[in-house]
C-alpha positions as CSV (number, residue, x, y, z in Angstrom):
1,M,15.6,-16.2,8.2
2,N,14.5,-13.3,10.4
3,K,12.8,-10.2,9.4
4,S,15.9,-8.0,9.3
5,E,17.8,-10.4,7.2
6,L,14.8,-10.9,4.9
7,R,14.6,-6.6,4.4
8,K,18.5,-6.9,3.7
9,Q,17.8,-9.5,1.1
10,I,15.2,-8.0,-0.6
11,K,17.1,-4.5,-0.6
12,E,19.8,-6.6,-2.3
13,K,17.5,-8.0,-4.9
14,G,16.1,-4.5,-5.4
15,K,19.4,-3.1,-6.4
16,F,19.5,-5.4,-9.7
17,F,15.7,-4.4,-10.4
18,F,16.2,-0.6,-10.3
19,Q,19.3,-0.7,-12.3
20,N,17.0,-1.0,-15.5
21,P,15.1,2.3,-15.7
22,H,12.2,0.7,-17.3
23,N,11.7,-2.0,-14.9
24,K,9.9,0.0,-12.3
25,P,7.2,1.9,-14.5
26,D,6.7,-1.1,-16.5
27,A,5.9,-3.2,-13.4
28,S,4.1,-0.3,-11.9
29,F,1.7,0.0,-15.0
30,I,0.9,-3.6,-15.1
31,I,0.3,-3.6,-11.3
32,G,-1.9,-0.8,-11.9
33,Q,-3.9,-2.6,-14.6
34,K,-4.5,-5.8,-12.6
35,I,-5.7,-3.9,-9.7
36,C,-8.2,-1.6,-11.7
37,A,-9.3,-4.9,-13.4
38,S,-10.1,-6.4,-10.2
39,S,-13.4,-6.9,-8.6
40,E,-12.2,-5.6,-5.4
41,F,-11.5,-2.4,-7.3
42,K,-14.4,-2.2,-9.4
43,N,-16.8,-2.9,-6.4
44,A,-15.2,-0.6,-3.9
45,D,-16.6,3.0,-3.5
46,V,-13.6,4.0,-1.4
47,I,-9.8,3.5,-2.2
48,F,-7.3,3.6,0.7
49,A,-4.2,4.1,-1.5
50,F,-0.6,5.4,-0.4
51,M,2.0,7.8,-1.4
52,P,4.9,5.4,-2.6
53,M,8.3,5.6,-1.6
54,I,11.1,5.4,-4.2
55,D,11.3,1.6,-4.0
56,E,7.5,0.9,-4.1
57,P,5.2,0.6,-7.0
58,N,3.8,3.9,-8.5
59,I,0.1,3.6,-8.1
60,G,-0.6,7.0,-10.0
61,V,-2.6,4.9,-12.6
62,I,-4.7,3.4,-9.8
63,I,-5.4,6.8,-8.1
64,L,-6.4,8.3,-11.8
65,E,-8.6,5.5,-12.5
66,A,-10.3,5.5,-9.1
67,F,-11.1,9.4,-9.7
68,M,-12.3,8.8,-13.2
69,S,-14.5,6.0,-11.9
70,G,-16.0,8.6,-9.4
71,K,-14.6,6.7,-6.3
72,K,-13.4,8.4,-3.1
73,I,-9.7,8.3,-2.2
74,A,-8.0,8.5,1.0
75,V,-4.2,8.5,1.7
76,P,-2.4,8.0,5.0
77,K,-0.8,10.7,7.2
78,I,1.8,9.8,9.7
79,L,0.6,11.3,13.1
80,D,3.5,10.3,15.2
81,E,6.6,8.1,14.8
82,K,5.4,5.6,17.5
83,G,3.1,4.1,14.9
84,E,-0.1,6.2,14.6
85,M,-1.4,6.5,10.9
86,E,-4.8,8.3,9.8
87,F,-6.0,8.3,6.4
88,Y,-7.3,11.6,4.6
89,W,-9.4,12.2,1.7
90,I,-7.8,13.6,-1.2
91,S,-9.0,15.4,-4.3
92,S,-7.5,15.3,-7.8
93,D,-5.8,18.5,-7.4
94,E,-4.6,17.9,-3.7
95,K,-1.3,19.4,-2.5
96,M,1.2,17.1,-1.1
97,K,4.0,17.9,1.5
98,E,6.8,15.6,2.5
99,G,6.1,14.1,5.9
100,P,8.0,11.8,8.2
101,F,10.3,9.1,6.6
102,G,10.0,11.1,3.3
103,I,6.7,10.1,2.6
104,Y,4.4,12.6,0.8
105,E,1.3,13.2,2.6
106,P,-1.9,15.5,1.9
107,E,-1.9,18.9,3.1
108,G,-5.5,19.0,3.6
109,T,-7.3,18.5,7.2
110,N,-9.9,16.1,5.9
111,P,-9.5,13.0,7.9
112,V,-11.7,9.8,7.1
113,D,-14.1,9.2,9.5
114,M,-13.9,5.3,9.6
115,N,-17.4,5.2,11.2
116,T,-18.8,6.3,7.8
117,V,-16.8,3.9,5.4
118,T,-18.7,1.1,4.2
119,D,-17.8,-2.3,4.2
120,G,-16.3,-3.4,0.8
121,S,-13.7,-0.8,0.3
122,L,-10.3,-1.2,-0.7
123,L,-6.9,-0.7,1.3
124,I,-4.1,-1.1,-1.1
125,V,-1.0,-2.0,0.9
126,P,2.7,-1.6,0.4
127,G,5.5,-3.8,1.9
128,V,9.0,-4.7,1.7
129,A,8.1,-8.5,0.8
130,F,5.0,-10.7,0.4
131,T,4.1,-14.5,0.2
132,K,1.5,-15.5,-2.2
133,D,-0.7,-16.4,0.6
134,G,-0.9,-12.8,1.8
135,K,2.0,-12.8,4.7
136,R,3.5,-9.3,4.7
137,L,6.6,-7.9,5.7
138,G,6.5,-4.1,6.4
139,R,9.3,-1.7,7.1
140,G,9.2,-2.6,10.8
141,K,7.4,0.4,12.4
142,G,3.7,-1.5,12.1
143,F,1.7,1.4,10.8
144,Y,-0.5,-0.9,8.5
145,D,-0.5,-3.8,10.7
146,R,-2.2,-1.5,13.6
147,F,-4.5,0.2,11.0
148,M,-5.7,-3.0,9.4
149,A,-6.2,-4.7,12.9
150,K,-8.2,-1.9,14.2
151,Y,-10.5,-1.6,10.9
152,K,-10.4,-5.3,9.6
153,N,-13.9,-5.6,8.5
154,K,-13.9,-2.4,6.6
155,F,-12.1,-3.3,3.5
156,S,-10.5,-5.9,1.2
157,K,-6.7,-5.8,1.8
158,M,-4.7,-5.9,-1.3
159,G,-0.8,-6.1,-1.1
160,I,1.3,-5.0,-4.2
161,C,4.8,-5.5,-4.8
162,F,7.4,-6.0,-7.6
163,N,8.1,-9.6,-8.4
164,F,11.3,-9.8,-6.8
165,Q,9.6,-9.0,-3.4
166,L,7.5,-12.1,-3.6
167,V,9.1,-14.8,-1.1
168,D,8.1,-18.2,-0.1
169,D,7.8,-17.4,3.7
170,I,7.9,-14.6,6.1
171,P,8.4,-15.0,9.6
172,V,5.1,-13.8,11.5
173,Y,4.1,-12.7,14.9
174,E,0.9,-12.3,16.8
175,N,0.4,-8.5,15.7
176,D,1.1,-9.3,11.8
177,I,-1.9,-8.9,9.7
178,K,-2.1,-10.7,6.4
179,V,-3.6,-9.0,3.2
180,D,-6.4,-10.8,1.2
181,K,-4.5,-10.9,-2.2
182,V,-1.2,-10.0,-3.3
183,I,-0.7,-8.2,-7.0
184,S,2.7,-8.2,-8.6
185,A,4.5,-7.6,-11.9
């Protein structure tokens, strides 16, 4: 099965999952608990998070716990539709605006200087599907693959998804980057 077919298959599975209005918030909460209990989260000073799309886990509990623990949090901004993405620091009262692809982004102008980020930070990575060994299927634009390739030694990479998004195999190409760990519920 190619990537396009797999994306369609996951989308169909998602229709059943999202029919029950409790599935997304319940699973998102469990995912958040698992991440916050992980050694990767506990040991990280910096959390690279994301603002979820409608079909992704809500990670508000993770961001809240990070703020309460005194961690620094950054979320991405899409710089152009060709695939450039940069992370920006956020505060607990950060104003967000809708950016490209309907994803909320910080309005602030405080980009992360990746040269100052210490090793051992945590990057929480969304995806359409994952395998248990860390293969990831994104939405096809390559934003996260390019970012992870560029800064591969700066952070632990943790993929998150709903259980229906876990698959046995994903076709991978040279530019596809695996995550170190996958958390699902």
